[in-house]
Structures are given as structure tokens and as C-alpha cells.
TIVEXDREN-697047 format. One line per 5 residues: number of its first residue (from 1); their letters; for each residue x negated, y, z of C-alpha. Coordinates in steps of 0.25 Angstrom, whole numbers, always signed. Example, Ala and Ser with C-alpha at 12.3 -4.5 7.8 and 13.67 -1.06 7.14 Angstrom:
2
1 = AS = -49:-18:+31 | -55:-4:+29
END
This chain:
657
1 = MKGQI = +626:-486:+490 | +638:-481:+482 | +653:-476:+484 | +659:-468:+496 | +650:-469:+507
6 = ILLLL = +661:-465:+516 | +665:-479:+517 | +652:-483:+522 | +652:-472:+532 | +666:-477:+537
11 = TCIPM = +660:-490:+542 | +646:-485:+547 | +648:-473:+553 | +657:-480:+564 | +647:-489:+565
16 = LAAFA = +636:-479:+568 | +646:-472:+577 | +645:-483:+586 | +630:-481:+589 | +633:-466:+591
21 = CLLLS = +644:-470:+602 | +633:-477:+609 | +625:-465:+610 | +637:-456:+614 | +639:-466:+625
26 = RIGDR = +627:-460:+631 | +633:-446:+632 | +646:-451:+637 | +659:-459:+635 | +667:-447:+630
31 = ARDYF = +658:-443:+619 | +657:-458:+614 | +672:-460:+614 | +676:-448:+607 | +665:-450:+597
36 = AQALV = +671:-464:+594 | +685:-458:+594 | +680:-447:+584 | +674:-455:+575 | +686:-465:+573
41 = LIWLA = +696:-454:+571 | +687:-447:+561 | +685:-461:+554 | +700:-462:+555 | +702:-448:+548
46 = VIAVL = +691:-452:+537 | +698:-465:+534 | +711:-458:+533 | +707:-449:+523 | +700:-460:+514
51 = FAGAL = +713:-467:+516 | +721:-456:+511 | +713:-457:+498 | +715:-472:+498 | +730:-469:+498
56 = GGAEY = +728:-460:+485 | +720:-472:+479 | +706:-469:+481 | +696:-479:+485 | +682:-478:+491
61 = SFTLS = +671:-487:+490 | +657:-489:+495 | +646:-500:+491 | +633:-501:+499 | +624:-509:+489
66 = SFCGM = +616:-518:+499 | +620:-522:+513 | +614:-535:+518 | +611:-539:+503 | +626:-536:+498
71 = PLNLR = +634:-523:+496 | +643:-517:+505 | +656:-512:+498 | +666:-504:+505 | +680:-499:+500
76 = FGGFR = +691:-490:+505 | +704:-490:+498 | +718:-497:+498 | +718:-508:+509 | +704:-505:+514
81 = ALYTL = +708:-490:+516 | +721:-494:+523 | +714:-504:+533 | +701:-494:+535 | +712:-483:+540
86 = VTAVM = +719:-494:+549 | +705:-497:+555 | +703:-482:+557 | +717:-480:+563 | +714:-492:+573
91 = WGGTT = +701:-487:+577 | +705:-473:+579 | +716:-476:+589 | +709:-488:+597 | +697:-479:+599
96 = ILSRE = +705:-468:+605 | +711:-478:+613 | +697:-484:+617 | +693:-471:+624 | +703:-472:+635
101 = YLHHY = +704:-488:+635 | +689:-490:+638 | +689:-479:+649 | +685:-488:+659 | +677:-498:+651
106 = NDKHR = +661:-500:+651 | +652:-500:+639 | +662:-491:+630 | +649:-488:+622 | +648:-502:+617
111 = YYFFW = +662:-502:+615 | +663:-490:+605 | +650:-495:+598 | +656:-507:+593 | +670:-500:+592
116 = LLTYG = +665:-491:+581 | +656:-503:+576 | +669:-511:+574 | +675:-499:+567 | +665:-497:+556
121 = ATLGV = +665:-512:+553 | +680:-514:+552 | +681:-501:+543 | +670:-509:+534 | +679:-522:+534
126 = FMSAD = +690:-514:+527 | +682:-506:+517 | +674:-518:+513 | +676:-521:+499 | +668:-534:+498
131 = LFTTF = +667:-546:+508 | +653:-544:+512 | +656:-530:+517 | +668:-536:+524 | +659:-546:+530
136 = IFFEI = +649:-537:+536 | +659:-526:+543 | +667:-538:+547 | +656:-544:+555 | +651:-532:+561
141 = MSLAS = +666:-529:+566 | +668:-543:+572 | +654:-542:+579 | +657:-527:+584 | +671:-530:+588
146 = YVLVV = +666:-541:+597 | +661:-531:+607 | +674:-523:+607 | +682:-536:+612 | +672:-540:+623
151 = HDEKP = +670:-526:+627 | +676:-529:+642 | +665:-540:+644 | +675:-548:+653 | +673:-563:+652
156 = EAMKN = +686:-565:+644 | +682:-554:+634 | +668:-560:+632 | +674:-574:+629 | +684:-569:+619
161 = GGTYL = +675:-560:+614 | +666:-571:+611 | +678:-578:+604 | +680:-566:+595 | +665:-566:+592
166 = AVGVT = +664:-580:+588 | +676:-580:+579 | +670:-568:+572 | +656:-572:+570 | +662:-586:+566
171 = GGMVM = +672:-579:+556 | +661:-571:+550 | +651:-582:+549 | +662:-589:+540 | +666:-577:+533
176 = LMGLF = +651:-576:+529 | +651:-590:+523 | +664:-587:+515 | +656:-574:+509 | +644:-583:+506
181 = LLWHE = +653:-593:+498 | +661:-582:+492 | +649:-575:+487 | +642:-588:+482 | +655:-591:+474
186 = LGTLD = +659:-577:+469 | +647:-568:+469 | +655:-557:+475 | +661:-553:+488 | +667:-539:+483
191 = MAGLL = +682:-540:+485 | +685:-533:+473 | +677:-544:+465 | +681:-556:+472 | +693:-559:+463
196 = GALEQ = +685:-557:+450 | +674:-567:+456 | +684:-577:+459 | +688:-579:+445 | +674:-584:+443
201 = ASDSR = +673:-593:+455 | +671:-608:+452 | +673:-613:+466 | +686:-612:+472 | +682:-620:+484
206 = MIWAA = +670:-610:+487 | +680:-599:+487 | +690:-606:+497 | +679:-608:+506 | +674:-594:+506
211 = SLCLL = +688:-589:+508 | +690:-599:+520 | +677:-593:+527 | +682:-579:+524 | +696:-583:+530
216 = FGFGA = +690:-589:+543 | +681:-577:+544 | +692:-566:+541 | +702:-575:+548 | +694:-576:+561
221 = KAGMF = +694:-560:+563 | +708:-558:+559 | +713:-569:+569 | +719:-579:+559 | +724:-592:+565
226 = PLHFW = +715:-601:+568 | +705:-590:+571 | +714:-582:+578 | +711:-586:+593 | +701:-574:+596
231 = LPKTH = +711:-564:+594 | +720:-567:+606 | +709:-567:+615 | +701:-556:+610 | +711:-545:+611
236 = PVAPA = +714:-546:+625 | +700:-544:+630 | +695:-533:+621 | +698:-518:+624 | +711:-515:+618
241 = PASAL = +706:-505:+607 | +698:-516:+603 | +709:-526:+602 | +718:-516:+593 | +706:-516:+583
246 = LSGIL = +704:-531:+584 | +719:-534:+582 | +722:-523:+572 | +709:-521:+564 | +699:-531:+566
251 = TKCGI = +709:-543:+563 | +712:-535:+549 | +697:-536:+545 | +700:-552:+546 | +713:-550:+538
256 = FGILV = +706:-540:+528 | +697:-552:+525 | +707:-562:+524 | +715:-553:+514 | +702:-551:+505
261 = TTVYI = +700:-566:+505 | +715:-569:+502 | +717:-558:+491 | +703:-558:+485 | +697:-572:+486
266 = MEGSE = +708:-582:+487 | +719:-574:+478 | +729:-584:+472 | +726:-596:+482 | +739:-601:+487
271 = SWGVM = +732:-610:+497 | +724:-598:+503 | +738:-590:+504 | +745:-602:+511 | +733:-604:+521
276 = ILVLG = +732:-588:+524 | +748:-588:+526 | +748:-601:+535 | +737:-596:+543 | +744:-582:+544
281 = AITMF = +757:-588:+549 | +749:-596:+559 | +743:-583:+564 | +756:-575:+565 | +764:-584:+572
286 = LGAFL = +752:-589:+582 | +748:-575:+585 | +764:-571:+588 | +766:-584:+596 | +754:-582:+605
291 = ALFGI = +758:-568:+608 | +771:-573:+613 | +764:-580:+624 | +754:-568:+628 | +754:-561:+641
296 = DLKRI = +742:-552:+638 | +746:-540:+631 | +733:-539:+622 | +733:-554:+619 | +748:-553:+614
301 = LACSS = +744:-542:+605 | +732:-551:+601 | +741:-562:+597 | +750:-552:+590 | +738:-548:+582
306 = LSQIG = +736:-563:+578 | +750:-564:+574 | +750:-551:+566 | +737:-556:+558 | +745:-568:+554
311 = FILTG = +756:-559:+549 | +746:-552:+540 | +739:-566:+536 | +753:-571:+531 | +754:-559:+523
316 = TGMIS = +740:-562:+517 | +744:-576:+514 | +757:-571:+507 | +747:-562:+498 | +741:-574:+494
321 = LLGEE = +752:-582:+491 | +761:-572:+485 | +750:-568:+474 | +755:-557:+465 | +768:-556:+473
326 = NALAV = +760:-552:+485 | +764:-537:+487 | +773:-539:+499 | +762:-548:+506 | +751:-538:+503
331 = RGTIL = +758:-526:+509 | +763:-534:+521 | +749:-539:+524 | +742:-524:+523 | +754:-517:+530
336 = HMVNH = +754:-528:+542 | +739:-527:+543 | +741:-511:+545 | +753:-513:+554 | +746:-523:+563
341 = SMFKL = +734:-514:+565 | +743:-503:+569 | +751:-512:+579 | +740:-518:+586 | +733:-503:+587
346 = ILFMI = +746:-499:+595 | +748:-511:+603 | +733:-514:+607 | +731:-499:+610 | +744:-501:+620
351 = AGVVY = +738:-513:+625 | +725:-505:+628 | +733:-495:+636 | +739:-505:+644 | +726:-511:+648
356 = MNLHK = +718:-498:+650 | +730:-495:+661 | +731:-509:+667 | +720:-517:+663 | +729:-528:+661
361 = LNLNE = +735:-535:+648 | +744:-546:+655 | +759:-543:+653 | +764:-546:+667 | +753:-535:+672
366 = IRGFG = +755:-525:+661 | +770:-526:+661 | +777:-512:+662 | +765:-504:+659 | +772:-497:+647
371 = RGKWM = +785:-493:+655 | +787:-478:+654 | +774:-477:+644 | +783:-472:+632 | +773:-469:+622
376 = LRICF = +766:-482:+625 | +780:-489:+624 | +783:-483:+610 | +769:-486:+604 | +770:-500:+609
381 = LMGML = +784:-502:+603 | +779:-497:+589 | +769:-507:+589 | +777:-518:+594 | +789:-515:+583
386 = GIAGI = +778:-513:+573 | +772:-526:+575 | +785:-534:+577 | +790:-529:+563 | +802:-521:+568
391 = PGWSG = +808:-514:+556 | +805:-499:+557 | +790:-502:+561 | +778:-505:+552 | +777:-519:+556
396 = YISKT = +790:-522:+550 | +786:-517:+536 | +773:-526:+535 | +780:-538:+541 | +792:-536:+531
401 = LLHEA = +782:-537:+519 | +774:-549:+525 | +788:-556:+527 | +793:-552:+513 | +780:-557:+507
406 = IVEFA = +783:-571:+514 | +797:-571:+509 | +793:-567:+495 | +785:-580:+493 | +798:-588:+493
411 = HVEHA = +800:-582:+479 | +787:-585:+473 | +790:-595:+461 | +776:-602:+461 | +775:-605:+476
416 = AASLK = +777:-620:+480 | +790:-623:+488 | +781:-628:+500 | +773:-615:+500 | +786:-607:+501
421 = QLVAV = +791:-616:+512 | +778:-612:+520 | +780:-597:+517 | +794:-598:+522 | +789:-605:+535
426 = IEWVF = +779:-594:+536 | +790:-584:+534 | +797:-589:+548 | +783:-589:+555 | +782:-574:+551
431 = LISGG = +796:-570:+556 | +794:-579:+569 | +780:-571:+571 | +786:-559:+569 | +797:-562:+580
436 = FTLGY = +786:-566:+589 | +779:-553:+588 | +792:-545:+592 | +793:-555:+603 | +778:-553:+609
441 = MLKLY = +779:-539:+606 | +793:-537:+614 | +785:-544:+625 | +775:-534:+626 | +784:-522:+625
446 = VCLFH = +794:-527:+636 | +782:-531:+645 | +774:-517:+643 | +787:-507:+642 | +799:-513:+649
451 = EKNVK = +795:-523:+660 | +790:-518:+673 | +778:-522:+681 | +781:-527:+694 | +769:-525:+701
456 = DQAKM = +763:-511:+693 | +775:-505:+687 | +773:-492:+696 | +758:-492:+693 | +761:-493:+678
461 = AASDH = +771:-482:+678 | +761:-472:+685 | +753:-473:+672 | +763:-468:+662 | +757:-455:+659
466 = SYMNR = +741:-459:+660 | +741:-473:+653 | +734:-467:+641 | +728:-455:+636 | +734:-446:+624
471 = ASAAA = +723:-451:+614 | +727:-466:+616 | +741:-463:+616 | +739:-456:+602 | +731:-467:+597
476 = IAVPA = +743:-477:+600 | +754:-468:+596 | +749:-465:+582 | +749:-479:+577 | +762:-482:+584
481 = VLVPV = +769:-471:+577 | +765:-476:+564 | +771:-489:+565 | +786:-485:+564 | +782:-474:+554
486 = LGLLP = +776:-484:+545 | +788:-494:+547 | +799:-483:+545 | +791:-478:+532 | +786:-491:+525
491 = HQTMD = +787:-486:+510 | +779:-472:+513 | +769:-478:+522 | +767:-494:+523 | +770:-496:+508
496 = RLAAL = +758:-486:+505 | +748:-493:+515 | +753:-507:+509 | +751:-502:+495 | +737:-496:+498
501 = GSDFL = +732:-510:+502 | +739:-518:+493 | +729:-518:+481 | +718:-523:+490 | +726:-536:+493
506 = RGAHL = +730:-536:+478 | +744:-534:+482 | +755:-535:+471 | +763:-522:+467 | +775:-520:+475
511 = EHTIH = +787:-520:+465 | +797:-515:+473 | +799:-506:+486 | +801:-515:+499 | +814:-512:+506
516 = YFSLT = +808:-514:+521 | +821:-512:+528 | +830:-521:+519 | +838:-532:+526 | +830:-543:+520
521 = NLKGS = +817:-537:+526 | +824:-533:+540 | +828:-548:+541 | +814:-553:+543 | +812:-543:+553
526 = AISIA = +825:-547:+560 | +822:-562:+561 | +809:-558:+567 | +815:-548:+577 | +825:-558:+582
531 = IGLFT = +814:-569:+584 | +807:-559:+591 | +818:-555:+601 | +820:-570:+603 | +805:-572:+606
536 = YFVII = +805:-562:+617 | +818:-564:+624 | +818:-579:+623 | +803:-584:+622 | +795:-573:+629
541 = RGGLM = +806:-569:+640 | +810:-583:+641 | +798:-592:+640 | +786:-583:+642 | +790:-576:+654
546 = AKEGE = +791:-582:+668 | +798:-578:+682 | +788:-573:+692 | +794:-569:+704 | +805:-559:+700
551 = ARVYV = +798:-554:+687 | +795:-561:+674 | +781:-563:+669 | +775:-566:+656 | +769:-580:+655
556 = DRWPA = +757:-584:+646 | +763:-599:+643 | +753:-601:+631 | +744:-613:+636 | +731:-609:+640
561 = WLDVE = +725:-621:+634 | +731:-618:+619 | +719:-609:+615 | +713:-613:+601 | +700:-606:+605
566 = NLLYR = +698:-615:+617 | +704:-628:+610 | +698:-627:+597 | +688:-616:+594 | +679:-616:+607
571 = PVMMT = +678:-631:+607 | +674:-632:+592 | +664:-619:+592 | +658:-622:+607 | +657:-638:+607
576 = ILPFI = +661:-645:+595 | +653:-637:+584 | +640:-637:+594 | +641:-652:+596 | +642:-654:+581
581 = GALAS = +631:-645:+578 | +622:-651:+589 | +625:-665:+585 | +622:-661:+571 | +610:-653:+573
586 = RICDK = +604:-666:+581 | +607:-676:+570 | +601:-666:+560 | +589:-665:+569 | +587:-680:+571
591 = ITDTI = +589:-683:+556 | +579:-673:+553 | +569:-677:+564 | +571:-692:+559 | +568:-687:+544
596 = LYILK = +556:-679:+548 | +551:-690:+556 | +552:-700:+544 | +545:-691:+535 | +534:-688:+545
601 = MTAFK = +531:-703:+547 | +531:-706:+532 | +530:-697:+521 | +523:-685:+528 | +516:-692:+538
606 = EASHK = +502:-689:+533 | +506:-676:+528 | +512:-671:+542 | +499:-675:+549 | +491:-667:+538
611 = RYYTL = +500:-655:+540 | +499:-656:+555 | +483:-657:+554 | +483:-645:+545 | +491:-637:+554
616 = FGYMR = +484:-639:+566 | +470:-640:+560 | +464:-652:+566 | +465:-667:+566 | +471:-674:+579
621 = KPTHE = +484:-679:+584 | +494:-667:+587 | +498:-665:+601 | +513:-667:+605 | +515:-652:+604
626 = EAIHQ = +508:-650:+591 | +517:-662:+586 | +530:-655:+590 | +524:-642:+583 | +522:-649:+570
631 = ELMES = +536:-656:+570 | +543:-643:+573 | +535:-636:+561 | +541:-647:+553 | +554:-649:+558
636 = FSFGL = +568:-646:+552 | +571:-636:+563 | +558:-628:+560 | +562:-627:+546 | +576:-622:+550
641 = LMFAL = +571:-612:+560 | +562:-606:+549 | +574:-605:+540 | +583:-598:+550 | +571:-588:+552
646 = GLGAV = +569:-586:+537 | +584:-583:+536 | +585:-574:+547 | +574:-566:+540 | +582:-565:+527
651 = LIYLL = +593:-560:+534 | +586:-550:+541 | +580:-545:+528 | +594:-544:+521 | +600:-536:+533
656 = LI = +588:-527:+531 | +588:-524:+515
END
């Protein structure tokens, strides 16, 4: 054990505090709630102090020499410091809201237990310095967060939580296989040592196989197409504070792994960069397109998260393709990760306020809730303008960097013409997806804050002064204030954050100051804004609303049968694969039995009788039961059972040493 033990404490103490919450629940809810709030706020202060040191160039490290037979390595500095701070901010705000949001919920002790367990594990993911450490904390985070998803225990929550768990477990196992392959080929999982080890690698196919396994595992958690299907289903059923974390932070754990794979394992691979770019573009467009059709507040925000993850993946693809000229792509990717976390903290907490007052999320039932609630309106407007990339708000800065990185590829001399054409198409996908973002966010804003609720508007107006307490209001207002501050002072704020994280992603040095508000950069934003206004007034108001009596209502025109989970994944996982497995098992069983029977009746006929007589100690023909027992002892299945028991004993031993 060496280094700054504070890093180990940052991850372990929240996990230990989870057990303290269980004990405090016996004293009372107030004691437990205030303890959880105090812990996350103290941790925010501690991490902020360490972050201030990281801004000055300090870097902290810690190594536990043996954990499950491998070293556990933690680092704090640069990008890791930035996203550890973002995690602490997210948990601080959502924990404050949780106390009011969960007021009428049962099993709050269970919620806080897994809440803090997930917190510690998430900090561990972002501070990990090798992929083994990443995997350990990643799996703890995935399993602990499942309980937060199904906290309601309603049938829909249990079903969609099962989907979340299945994707997480499957992704984790595939990721583990990738780590095995990587360790076998390179002999190291340390991020800093991967590039050096790759120079000595002899089998590029093994590296590709390992990287694809890692992409599957991390992509599943990030919500990357085609593993995106859990995300729009999980958010609506989870408590709103948990939804904010699922969208704003836990998906970034998957992005963190994809970035490490791209920068440290597949560096310089054009094929890898194209694959990530295309998957990112599909995810970006698909999420925005699905959000247009939604009529559930949290589902629309979930689809929005899917789209914004696509923006980040598009930047990741450009990091790979631009190579030594990747400064803009690296900075845009880092800043859009931070921006998206902040936007979803604001928007999902506002969705939580709506739900804890109305216990509804359907747009036709919650329309008009925000009328007269000026604080809520302004905070929502900050999140909306930020995520839509409107100039003056922080989202514009990161989207401008990403867009300029895409445009810059046209000037790369060594790139093939066909690849430049592909990137030119993706530029328009980028602009259209940005326009769709403004369209569906306008839909939510107008619904909540301008339209009147025909049935319950008077009831909603009566709650104008009691719809949330001051602590919850502060938790929403603080990040909302940051959005325009960061957007109006990008050189003093966002450029410094981007520079802090650039070294981790091996970003090139930025040779010139970026003029964010030049006419060239404003042009891209103007195109997206025009597309967004057209989308709202023509597509949404014209095609996705219908007349019902004297009022117009929002209609979900997305075909119910067009569900990739029910069309593809469930049939494959629940029917096709079990059938193939059962068929293969029966064939193998018949082949094995035939081989054993032939051997028993020929080469081992006499020997088998002798073994039988020695085993049972007498000379007579065996009974039917004794013959079955002997065949069992000699069968292939029995051998497999013994092997499994032995493997289990070895795993238990490894966990204990």
C-alpha cells in the first residue's frame, strides 16, 4: 500500500457510510437523511480542495498491491480530477433533492444504502488508473444502481430494471473477456503502460478482439447504439434523482472506458475511428428522433441523453481520425461530457419536482404546471438553452468545438476522399440532430410553462409557493446559474477545464485562440436553430399533436411494435439462444453417451467390471440403482460438475487472499 491514502478513502468511506445509513434508519428518517446529505457535501468540499490542487498541476496516486491477485491503482489529476468533481457535484444536488422527493416512499433506508454504494464505486471508476481497477468499480456501480432503478417495485419498474440488469451483467462479462485477451497479449492493464506494451504486441487481431469486447461492455453502459434500448425505458421508472445520475454520470462511466480504449489501445486506427464515428452519429440522430415522438417527460429526457451521448461519441471518433490534429475534438468531447452532466442534473431534478407534486409525467396531464413558477421556469430555460447549443450558454461552446473538429477533417491531406464524404454527411447529421434537440426542448418548455391545463390548472396554480422547499430550489438553481456563466466566459472557464483534461486524452496543443462568437462559428448554430424552429412549429405542432374536443393534445405516433428489445433482443436471449444451447447440449450428451458405451463394451469392458467389483467389494451382478450410480461416476457430466466445484473453490480462495 503506497501513495495518498485519501484516494482510497474517497471511494471506501461512502460505501462504509451506506452501512451507517442502515443503522441510522433505526433512529429515524431525519437522522439518516441529514447524515447522507452531510457526507456528500463534505465529500464535495474535500474533492473541490483536491481539484484546486489539480488545477495547479498537482497529481495524487495510490496503489493497493494486491486485490483479488491484482494491484488496485487510483489516480487523481487532469481529466480524472475534473470528472471526480463533476460526480461529487451531481451527487450533492441529487441527494439534497432526494430527501424531499422520497418523502412518501417506503424503504428509504434501502435507497440510501445503494445510493452511497453507487457513489463510492462511481468515484472509483473515474479515479482508476488501470482497466482492472476500472472493472472492479464499474461492476459494483452497475449492480448497486440496479436497486435504485427498481426502487418503486412496480411491475413496469421491475421489468425495465431487469433489462438494465441484463445489459449490465452481459456487458460486464464481455468486458471481462476483453480484459483477459488484453492481459494475455500485452501483460498489462495499466493505462499509462498500454501504449508501450502495444509496440511489442505481435497479434493485432487479438488487440482488435479485446477492444471490441471492451467497446461492447462500456458501450452498453453508455447507451451507445445498438445497445441503447435500456436507456429510454429505465429512466421513466427510476426515481428522478436516480435518473439524473443514470443520465448525467453513470453513462459517462461507459464513455470513460470507450475513451480509454480509443486513445490508449486503438490509437492511430482509422477503421476504429470510423466505427466509433458512425455509431456515434446513429446514436446522436436516433436519440433526438425518438425524443420528438415522446409524450412522457422523463422518457423524452432519456432519449435526449441518448442523443447527447451520440454527440460525445462523435467527438471520440474524431479524436481518433484527426490524430495529431485532434485538439478541437478532445476539447469538445471533454466539455460536452461536463455540459451534458450539468444539463441533465438541472432537467431531471425539475422533472422530479413535477412528479413529486403531480405523480404524473404524461405531457397532457402535466401541461401548465410551471405557469407562475418563475424560478422553475428560469432554471428549465437555462438547461434547455444550454443543451440546444444556443450562443451565450455553455452547450454552444462544446458543440462549436465538436462541429469545428468535424469541419477540420476536410483539410486533412492524407484522408481518403470517400472518408471525407462520410464526415461531410455526418456534419449534417450533427446539425440536424442539434435542431431536433431545440425542437423537443421547445415542446417541453411550452407544455410546462405556457400551455394551460384544461382540467387542473387551478389546482396547479394553488401550489405556486409550496411546490418545493428551499434546499431543493438551491440544488437546482446553482447548476442553472453556472450554464450562462460558463457560456459567456468560455476563455476564463471552459478553456481551462478543457486544458486540464486534454493530456489524459493525448490531445494536441491548441495553437491559436478560438473565437467562439465569430460569424463562421455562429453559422453552424444558426442552421441548427432554424432546423429546430421548423421541427417544432411544423413537425411537432403540425404532425405530433391532434385535436381533442376544443384542445390540442400530444400524441405518441411512434408504432408500439417498433421496439428493438421486443423485436430482437428478447427473442434472441429468451428463445433462440436457449434453444440452440439445449440442442447443442443434447447433441453433445448423445455423442458422449455413444462414445462411453462403445468404450465400455470394447476396450474397457473387463476393466469396468473390475473397477465396479472393487468399488462395491463383492462379486455379483449390480442392481439397476448401482449400475446408474456407476455410470454417473464415470460420466462426462460428473467430471464437469467436479471441475465447476473446483473452479468455485479457486475463485473463493482468490477473493480471500
